[in-house]
C-alpha positions in Angstrom: -25.0 21.2 14.0 -21.5 22.9 14.7 -22.0 26.6 15.5 -19.7 27.9 12.5 -22.3 25.8 10.0 -24.7 27.8 12.2 -23.0 31.8 11.4 -22.5 30.5 8.0 -26.4 30.0 7.6 -27.0 33.6 9.1 -24.2 35.0 6.8 -26.0 33.7 4.1 -29.8 34.9 5.2 -27.9 38.5 5.3 -26.5 38.6 2.2 -30.0 37.2 0.8 -31.4 40.1 2.3 -29.0 42.5 1.0 -30.3 41.5 -2.3 -34.2 42.2 -1.4 -32.6 45.8 -0.3 -30.6 46.1 -3.2 -33.8 45.0 -5.6 -36.1 46.9 -3.6 -34.8 50.2 -3.1 -34.1 50.7 -6.7 -36.7 49.0 -8.3 -35.2 46.2 -10.1 -36.7 44.8 -13.3 -34.5 43.3 -15.2 -33.6 45.7 -17.3 -32.6 47.9 -15.0 -30.3 45.2 -13.8 -28.2 45.2 -17.2 -28.4 49.2 -17.5 -27.3 50.3 -13.6 -23.9 49.2 -12.3 -24.8 49.9 -8.4 -27.3 47.1 -8.1 -26.3 45.5 -11.0 -22.5 45.0 -8.6 -24.4 44.6 -5.6 -26.5 41.6 -6.5 -23.5 40.3 -7.7 -21.7 40.3 -4.8 -24.3 39.0 -2.9 -24.4 36.3 -4.9 -20.5 35.6 -4.7 -20.8 35.7 -1.1 -23.4 33.4 -0.8 -21.3 30.9 -3.0 -17.9 31.1 -1.1 -20.1 30.3 1.9 -22.0 28.0 0.5 -18.5 26.1 0.1 -17.4 26.0 3.3 -20.5 24.2 5.1 -19.6 21.2 6.3 -20.5 18.0 4.2 -22.7 17.1 7.1 -25.1 19.8 6.5 -25.1 19.7 2.4 -25.7 16.3 2.9 -28.5 16.1 5.6 -29.9 18.9 3.9 -30.1 17.9 -0.3 -33.0 20.2 -0.8 -30.5 23.4 -1.7 -28.1 23.3 -4.8 -25.1 23.5 -2.0 -22.5 23.0 -4.9 -24.2 25.2 -7.8 -24.5 27.9 -5.3 -20.5 27.5 -5.0 -20.4 27.3 -9.3 -22.3 30.2 -9.4 -19.8 31.9 -7.2 -16.6 30.8 -9.4 -19.1 32.6 -12.4 -19.4 35.8 -10.8 -15.6 35.7 -9.6 -14.3 34.9 -12.6 -16.2 35.8 -15.3 -17.9 39.2 -14.2 -17.9 40.5 -17.8 -19.3 37.4 -19.3 -21.8 37.4 -16.4 -25.1 35.9 -17.9 -27.7 39.2 -16.2 -30.8 36.7 -17.8 -29.4 34.0 -14.5 -28.3 36.8 -12.2 -32.1 38.2 -12.2 -33.5 34.8 -12.1 -31.2 33.9 -9.7 -32.1 36.6 -7.4 -35.7 37.1 -7.8 -36.6 33.1 -7.8 -33.7 31.4 -5.7 -32.5 34.0 -3.8 -36.2 33.5 -1.1 -36.0 30.5 -1.4 -32.8 29.8 -0.1 -33.6 32.4 2.4 -36.7 30.6 3.9 -34.3 27.2 3.7 -31.4 28.9 5.3 -34.1 30.0 8.1 -35.6 26.6 8.3 -32.7 24.7 9.0 -31.4 27.3 11.8 -35.2 26.8 13.6 -34.8 23.1 13.0 -30.8 22.3 14.0 -29.5 22.3 17.8 -26.2 23.9 17.5 -23.3 21.2 19.2 -21.8 22.7 22.3 
């Protein structure tokens, strides 16, 4: 794995941690996410950043690890960036509570098993 991919995966993990922190800090529920501006914006921005980072991972990593829907992550980024006013909060909630923890575990696994090219 290229060092750049390692850095990207580490950044994705950092944003998953920020989502978890925000969720815990605000005791988030779907209702709170829909009514509280600060945590909604924080979670949406992290999802946007994760999608942006997924787009710059090398094709080698994406091909070797198809268990993560890398393209869908990039698509979520586009939705968050360009349709924020119409952003589906249920989708954001589902992403934050179901998909993000799985993504974190998967990225940690990749970092654990993949040697970094010198």
